[in-house]
C-alpha positions as CSV (number, residue, x, y, z in Angstrom):
1,M,10.7,-5.7,-31.6
2,S,12.6,-8.9,-32.4
3,E,11.8,-12.3,-30.9
4,S,15.3,-12.5,-29.5
5,D,14.9,-9.4,-27.4
6,P,13.1,-10.4,-24.2
7,R,14.0,-7.2,-22.4
8,A,12.2,-5.1,-25.1
9,G,9.2,-7.4,-24.8
10,T,9.2,-6.9,-21.0
11,K,9.4,-3.1,-21.3
12,T,6.5,-3.1,-23.8
13,F,4.5,-5.3,-21.5
14,E,5.2,-3.0,-18.5
15,A,4.4,0.1,-20.6
16,K,1.1,-1.3,-21.7
17,V,0.2,-2.4,-18.2
18,A,1.0,1.0,-16.9
19,S,-1.1,2.6,-19.6
20,L,-4.0,0.3,-18.7
21,I,-3.7,1.1,-15.0
22,A,-3.6,4.8,-15.7
23,A,-6.6,4.6,-18.1
24,T,-8.7,2.7,-15.6
25,R,-7.8,4.6,-12.4
26,H,-10.9,6.7,-12.4
27,L,-13.3,4.3,-14.2
28,E,-16.2,2.5,-12.6
29,I,-16.4,-1.3,-12.5
30,P,-18.9,-1.7,-15.4
31,H,-16.6,0.4,-17.7
32,I,-13.5,-1.7,-16.7
33,L,-15.4,-4.9,-17.5
34,M,-16.4,-3.5,-20.9
35,L,-12.7,-2.5,-21.5
36,R,-11.7,-6.0,-20.5
37,R,-14.1,-7.5,-23.1
38,L,-12.7,-5.3,-25.9
39,T,-9.0,-5.9,-24.9
40,M,-9.5,-9.7,-24.7
41,R,-10.9,-9.6,-28.3
42,D,-8.4,-7.2,-29.7
43,P,-5.7,-9.0,-31.8
44,E,-3.3,-6.1,-31.2
45,A,-3.4,-6.8,-27.4
46,R,-2.2,-10.4,-28.0
47,K,1.0,-9.0,-29.5
48,W,2.2,-7.8,-26.1
49,A,0.4,-10.2,-23.7
50,T,-1.0,-13.7,-23.5
51,E,-4.6,-14.4,-22.5
52,K,-3.4,-15.5,-19.1
53,Q,-1.4,-12.3,-18.6
54,L,-4.4,-10.1,-19.6
55,N,-6.6,-12.0,-17.2
56,V,-4.1,-11.4,-14.4
57,V,-3.7,-7.7,-15.2
58,F,-7.5,-7.1,-15.3
59,S,-8.0,-9.2,-12.2
60,V,-5.5,-6.9,-10.3
61,I,-7.1,-3.7,-11.7
62,L,-10.7,-4.9,-10.8
63,T,-9.6,-6.0,-7.4
64,K,-8.2,-2.6,-6.5
65,T,-11.3,-0.9,-7.9
66,V,-13.6,-3.3,-6.0
67,E,-11.7,-2.5,-2.8
68,R,-12.2,1.2,-3.3
69,Y,-15.9,0.5,-4.1
70,G,-16.3,-0.8,-0.5
71,I,-16.9,-4.2,1.1
72,G,-20.4,-3.3,2.2
73,K,-21.5,-2.2,-1.3
74,L,-19.9,-5.4,-2.7
75,K,-21.9,-7.6,-0.3
76,A,-25.1,-5.8,-1.3
77,A,-24.2,-6.2,-5.0
78,R,-23.6,-9.9,-4.6
79,E,-27.1,-10.3,-3.1
80,R,-28.4,-8.8,-6.4
81,N,-26.2,-11.1,-8.5
82,F,-23.8,-8.2,-9.1
83,E,-26.4,-6.5,-11.3
84,P,-25.2,-2.9,-10.3
85,L,-21.6,-3.8,-11.3
86,L,-22.3,-5.2,-14.8
87,P,-22.2,-3.4,-18.2
88,P,-25.7,-2.8,-19.7
89,D,-24.7,-4.9,-22.8
90,P,-25.7,-8.5,-22.2
91,A,-23.1,-9.9,-24.5
92,G,-20.3,-11.5,-22.4
93,R,-22.3,-11.2,-19.2
94,D,-21.5,-14.8,-18.1
95,E,-17.7,-14.0,-18.2
96,D,-18.2,-10.7,-16.4
97,L,-20.1,-12.6,-13.6
98,R,-17.4,-15.2,-13.4
99,V,-14.7,-12.5,-13.0
100,I,-16.5,-10.4,-10.5
101,G,-17.7,-13.5,-8.6
102,D,-14.1,-14.7,-8.2
103,I,-12.9,-11.4,-6.9
104,A,-15.9,-11.2,-4.5
105,S,-15.1,-14.7,-3.2
106,Q,-11.5,-13.7,-2.5
107,L,-12.6,-10.5,-0.6
108,L,-15.8,-11.8,1.1
109,G,-15.4,-15.6,1.1
110,P,-17.9,-17.9,-0.6
111,P,-21.5,-16.8,-0.7
112,Q,-23.6,-18.2,2.2
113,M,-26.6,-20.4,1.4
114,S,-30.0,-19.6,2.9
115,E,-31.4,-21.9,5.6
116,A,-33.7,-23.5,3.1
117,E,-30.9,-24.1,0.6
118,S,-28.7,-25.5,3.3
119,T,-31.4,-27.9,4.5
120,Q,-32.2,-29.0,0.9
121,A,-28.5,-29.6,0.1
122,G,-28.1,-31.7,3.3
123,F,-31.2,-33.7,2.4
124,H,-29.9,-34.5,-1.1
125,A,-26.5,-35.4,0.4
126,L,-28.2,-37.9,2.7
127,L,-30.2,-39.4,-0.2
128,A,-27.1,-39.8,-2.3
129,R,-25.2,-41.4,0.5
130,G,-27.8,-44.2,1.0
131,A,-28.0,-46.6,3.9
132,A,-24.8,-48.2,5.0
133,A,-24.1,-51.1,7.3
134,P,-22.5,-50.1,10.5
135,P,-18.8,-50.8,10.5
136,P,-17.3,-53.3,12.9
137,R,-16.1,-51.7,16.1
138,T,-12.3,-51.2,16.3
139,T,-10.0,-49.8,18.8
140,R,-8.7,-46.4,17.6
141,T,-5.6,-44.6,18.8
142,Q,-5.3,-40.8,18.7
143,P,-2.8,-39.8,16.0
144,P,-0.2,-37.2,16.9
145,T,-0.9,-33.7,15.9
146,R,0.9,-32.8,12.7
147,E,2.0,-29.4,11.6
148,P,0.4,-28.2,8.3
149,P,2.7,-28.5,5.3
150,P,4.4,-25.3,3.9
151,L,3.2,-23.5,0.8
152,F,4.7,-24.9,-2.4
153,A,5.2,-23.2,-5.7
154,A,2.3,-25.2,-7.2
155,Q,-0.1,-23.5,-4.8
156,L,0.9,-20.1,-6.1
157,G,-0.4,-20.6,-9.6
158,P,0.8,-21.9,-13.0
159,S,4.4,-21.4,-13.8
160,S,3.6,-19.5,-17.0
161,D,2.3,-16.6,-14.8
162,K,5.5,-16.3,-12.8
163,G,6.4,-12.9,-14.3
164,L,3.3,-11.2,-12.8
165,S,0.8,-13.6,-11.0
166,A,3.1,-15.8,-8.9
167,A,5.3,-13.0,-7.8
168,R,2.4,-10.9,-6.9
169,R,0.8,-13.7,-4.9
170,M,4.0,-14.5,-3.2
171,A,4.4,-10.8,-2.2
172,Q,0.8,-10.8,-0.9
173,L,1.3,-13.9,1.1
174,Q,4.5,-12.5,2.6
175,Q,2.9,-9.2,3.4
176,A,-0.1,-10.8,4.9
177,A,2.1,-13.0,7.1
178,E,4.1,-9.9,8.2
179,D,0.9,-7.9,8.9
180,N,-0.7,-10.7,10.9
181,S,2.4,-11.3,13.0
182,E,2.9,-7.6,13.8
183,K,-0.8,-6.5,14.1
184,P,-1.6,-6.4,17.8
185,Q,-4.9,-7.8,19.1
186,V,-6.7,-4.8,20.4
187,T,-9.9,-5.1,22.4
188,F,-12.4,-2.4,21.5
189,T,-13.2,-0.1,24.4
190,D,-14.5,3.1,22.8
191,F,-14.4,5.0,19.6
192,A,-11.8,7.6,20.8
193,T,-9.3,4.8,21.7
194,L,-10.0,2.9,18.5
195,L,-9.3,6.1,16.4
196,D,-6.1,6.9,18.2
197,D,-4.7,3.4,18.1
198,T,-5.7,2.8,14.5
199,I,-4.2,6.0,13.1
200,C,-1.0,5.7,15.2
201,A,-0.5,2.1,14.0
202,Y,-1.3,3.1,10.4
203,V,1.3,5.8,10.2
204,E,3.9,3.8,12.2
205,K,3.8,1.2,9.4
206,T,4.7,3.8,6.9
207,L,7.4,5.4,9.0
208,G,8.9,1.9,9.5
209,I,9.7,1.7,5.8
210,F,11.6,5.0,5.9
211,R,13.8,4.5,9.0
212,I,17.3,3.1,8.7
213,T,18.2,0.0,10.7
214,G,21.9,0.7,11.2
215,P,24.0,3.5,12.6
216,S,23.9,7.0,11.1
217,R,27.7,7.1,10.7
218,G,27.8,10.6,12.1
219,I,25.5,12.0,9.4
220,R,22.6,14.3,10.5
221,L,19.7,12.4,9.1
222,P,16.5,13.8,7.5
223,F,13.7,13.3,10.1
224,L,11.9,10.6,8.2
225,L,15.0,8.4,8.2
226,A,15.7,8.8,12.0
227,P,14.7,5.8,14.1
228,E,13.6,8.1,16.9
229,F,11.3,10.3,14.8
230,G,8.4,7.8,14.9
231,Q,8.1,8.2,18.7
232,V,7.9,12.0,18.7
233,Y,5.5,11.9,15.7
234,R,3.2,9.7,17.7
235,E,3.5,12.1,20.6
236,I,2.5,15.0,18.3
237,L,-0.6,13.0,17.1
238,Q,-1.7,12.1,20.7
239,K,-1.2,15.7,22.0
240,Y,-1.8,18.1,19.2
241,I,-3.8,16.3,16.5
242,L,-6.2,13.5,17.6
243,P,-7.8,15.0,20.7
244,Q,-8.8,18.1,18.7
245,M,-10.0,16.0,15.8
246,R,-12.3,13.9,18.1
247,A,-13.8,17.1,19.5
248,T,-15.2,18.2,16.1
249,R,-18.9,17.6,15.3
250,A,-18.1,15.6,12.2
251,M,-15.9,13.1,14.1
252,Q,-18.4,12.8,16.8
253,A,-21.0,12.0,14.2
254,L,-18.7,9.4,12.7
255,G,-18.4,7.8,16.1
256,Q,-22.1,7.2,16.1
257,S,-22.3,6.0,12.5
258,Y,-21.1,2.4,13.0
259,N,-21.0,-0.3,15.5
260,W,-17.3,0.1,16.0
261,A,-17.0,-3.0,18.2
262,E,-18.0,-5.0,15.2
263,V,-16.4,-3.2,12.2
264,G,-13.2,-2.3,14.1
265,G,-10.3,-0.2,12.8
266,D,-10.4,-1.7,9.3
267,K,-13.4,0.6,8.7
268,L,-11.4,3.6,9.7
269,I,-8.6,2.6,7.3
270,E,-11.2,2.2,4.5
271,I,-12.4,5.8,5.2
272,I,-8.9,7.2,5.2
273,Q,-8.1,5.5,1.9
274,G,-11.4,6.5,0.3
275,S,-12.3,9.7,-1.5
276,E,-10.9,13.0,-0.4
277,V,-14.3,14.5,-0.8
278,N,-16.5,14.6,2.3
279,N,-13.9,12.6,4.2
280,P,-14.3,13.6,7.9
281,I,-11.0,12.0,9.0
282,L,-8.8,13.6,6.3
283,H,-10.6,16.9,6.5
284,N,-10.1,17.4,10.2
285,W,-6.5,15.9,10.0
286,D,-5.6,18.5,7.4
287,A,-7.2,21.3,9.4
288,R,-5.2,20.4,12.5
289,W,-1.9,20.5,10.6
290,A,-2.8,23.8,8.9
291,A,-3.3,25.3,12.4
292,F,0.4,24.8,13.0
293,R,1.4,27.6,10.6
294,T,2.5,30.9,12.1
295,P,-0.4,33.4,12.0
296,K,0.2,36.2,9.5
297,A,0.3,39.8,10.9
298,V,-2.5,42.1,9.9
299,K,-1.2,45.3,8.3
300,G,-0.2,47.7,11.0
301,K,-0.4,45.1,13.8
302,K,1.9,42.6,15.4
303,A,1.4,39.0,14.4
304,P,-0.5,37.1,17.2
305,A,1.5,34.4,19.1
306,Q,0.7,30.8,18.3
307,K,-1.5,29.0,20.8
308,P,0.3,26.3,22.9
309,D,-2.1,23.7,21.4
310,D,-1.1,24.8,17.9
311,N,2.7,24.9,18.4
312,P,4.4,21.5,18.3
313,W,7.6,22.9,16.8
314,P,9.5,23.4,20.1
315,L,9.0,19.7,20.9
316,L,10.1,18.6,17.4
317,R,13.2,20.7,17.6
318,E,14.0,19.5,21.1
319,E,13.8,15.8,20.1
320,A,15.8,16.4,16.8
321,T,18.6,18.1,18.8
322,R,18.6,15.3,21.4
323,Y,19.0,12.5,18.7
324,N,20.9,14.5,16.1
325,Y,18.6,14.6,13.1
326,E,17.2,17.4,11.0
327,P,14.0,18.6,12.6
328,P,10.8,19.2,10.5
329,T,9.8,22.8,10.1
330,E,6.7,24.7,8.9
331,S,8.0,24.2,5.3
332,H,7.5,20.5,5.8
333,I,3.8,20.6,7.0
334,I,2.6,19.1,3.7
335,L,5.0,16.2,4.0
336,L,4.1,15.6,7.7
337,Q,0.4,15.6,7.0
338,D,0.7,13.4,3.9
339,I,2.3,10.5,5.9
340,I,-1.2,9.2,6.5
341,R,-1.9,9.2,2.7
342,F,1.2,7.3,1.7
343,E,0.4,3.7,0.8
344,A,2.7,1.5,2.9
345,D,2.0,-1.6,0.8
346,V,3.2,0.2,-2.4
347,M,6.2,1.6,-0.7
348,G,7.0,-1.9,0.7
349,K,6.8,-3.3,-2.8
350,C,9.1,-0.5,-4.0
351,W,11.7,-1.3,-1.4
352,R,11.6,-5.1,-2.1
353,E,12.2,-4.4,-5.8
354,L,15.1,-2.0,-5.1
355,S,16.7,-4.6,-2.8
356,Q,16.4,-7.1,-5.6
357,L,17.9,-4.8,-8.2
358,Y,20.8,-3.9,-5.9
359,T,21.6,-7.6,-5.4
360,Q,21.4,-8.3,-9.2
361,E,23.6,-5.4,-10.0
362,F,26.2,-5.4,-7.2
363,A,26.1,-8.9,-5.7
364,P,24.6,-11.4,-8.1
365,S,24.6,-15.1,-7.3
366,G,25.8,-15.9,-10.8
367,R,26.3,-14.5,-14.3
368,M,22.8,-15.3,-15.3
369,D,21.5,-13.1,-12.5
370,Q,23.8,-10.2,-13.3
371,A,21.8,-7.0,-14.0
372,R,23.2,-4.3,-16.3
373,E,25.1,-1.4,-14.9
374,G,22.7,1.4,-13.7
375,A,19.8,-0.9,-13.1
376,F,19.5,0.1,-9.5
377,R,19.7,3.8,-10.2
378,D,17.0,3.5,-12.9
379,G,14.8,1.6,-10.5
380,I,15.1,4.5,-8.0
381,M,14.2,7.0,-10.7
382,K,11.3,4.9,-11.9
383,W,9.8,4.7,-8.4
384,T,10.5,8.4,-7.8
385,A,8.3,9.2,-10.7
386,K,5.5,6.8,-9.6
387,L,5.4,7.7,-5.8
388,P,4.4,11.0,-4.3
389,D,6.9,13.8,-3.9
390,Y,10.0,13.2,-1.7
391,I,9.5,9.4,-1.2
392,G,11.9,8.3,-3.9
393,E,14.8,10.4,-2.6
394,H,14.2,9.3,1.0
395,L,14.3,5.6,0.0
396,A,17.5,6.4,-2.0
397,M,19.1,7.9,1.2
398,K,18.0,4.8,3.2
399,A,19.6,2.6,0.6
400,H,22.9,4.4,1.3
401,F,22.9,3.0,4.8
402,E,21.4,-0.4,4.0
403,F,23.6,-1.3,1.0
404,D,27.5,-1.2,1.2
405,R,28.3,-0.3,-2.4
406,L,26.3,3.0,-2.5
407,D,29.1,5.3,-1.3
408,G,29.4,9.1,-1.6
409,P,30.4,9.3,-5.2
410,W,27.6,6.9,-6.2
411,M,25.1,9.1,-4.4
412,R,26.4,12.2,-6.2
413,K,25.9,10.5,-9.5
414,L,22.4,9.6,-8.5
415,L,21.7,13.2,-7.5
416,N,22.8,14.3,-11.0
417,S,19.9,12.3,-12.4
418,F,17.4,14.6,-10.7
419,G,18.4,17.7,-12.8
420,K,20.8,19.4,-15.1
421,N,22.1,22.0,-12.7
422,D,22.2,22.6,-8.9
423,S,19.0,24.7,-8.8
424,E,17.0,22.1,-10.7
425,R,18.4,19.3,-8.6
426,R,17.5,21.1,-5.3
427,R,14.0,21.8,-6.6
428,N,13.4,18.1,-7.5
429,A,15.3,16.5,-4.6
430,P,15.9,19.0,-1.8
431,F,16.5,16.3,0.9
432,L,18.9,14.3,-1.2
433,T,20.8,17.5,-2.1
434,D,21.4,18.4,1.5
435,F,22.3,14.8,2.3
436,V,24.9,14.5,-0.5
437,L,26.5,17.8,0.7
438,Q,27.0,16.2,4.1
439,L,28.7,13.2,2.4
440,G,31.3,15.6,0.8
441,A,31.0,13.7,-2.4
């Protein structure tokens, strides 16, 4: 790689970071800290990243791992000076403590002093201040209330980290502001209401990323893109999914396991995003969707009819006909039940990156901002490979409505990237295949 080829350097960096993320996905915190020590001392690592970039990469990896570890466990570990989270090798322990301590402070806030420590600190502060003569009495006027200043670039970190750190922090700040402005203030009444409201709001955030904001131009949309689908999906949850989930013994036990007035819906989200093993919410969620499959006939007998409580398909077909979009069927059950597993934050990041790539390729502000031809298509294919099945092609179809230059012929070229022949393309992108056929491209 030559020094005059910054794009090759960026690709190498992204590939190395992706490899690190994949290698650490299932590692525990002590193992990641040990890998961090080795990487920071490895001269080969300095050929593709600076020390600051490596610090940022491992900080992001450790933060995600600590979030999966659980806030409650993190609090308990901090009380033991993070001993359960540190590698057994004492070499480099001070640096490990600093890294974990910084992450814990971001997630939990600064550690609270005990009453004795607080009293002692106040006593020493008084001694250091010393006796002071009382100031002369003056007439004071109440200053007008001033608005806090906006965030400046200097508050987002050093400029040398713009490629990863500053951009990530800016996205986090923007996402946090959006979440805080849209998140309703719900007063806790009972566990059943909290569960229903939390899950409905959680999936609505995901569906909001899929749906188009403009007219459908006479095209029969896939159900995930239809603006009206979110309403009927919520109705399905409230009528066919959530009441039956709450009636199970495991969910009733979960309702007694925490002080829900205190922990709130965030604890439910933590459980949903946790392990698939022994997860009462996901287990009962999947069981309810599985009940919607048509019963198989026993040999020599007629197949039993579906129970009304296990048959949401007429309602879904009725709403799809009313609003002219393709209705989900039994073949889409896996997609429908996985909506709760899609990471809305990751999908939001994907959509922001695709929007930026579109602007750079098709509507740059200047020659310096011009992206190469095919950058937007390559971005879609990259995210299609990263995200779960069907997400990439749905975001590509949404882009057709949101961005003017993505006409029918362009969408046909994009579809050709999903396979060498029609059968392969339909297997890899079934929704996009049907969509392009409607465009007549």
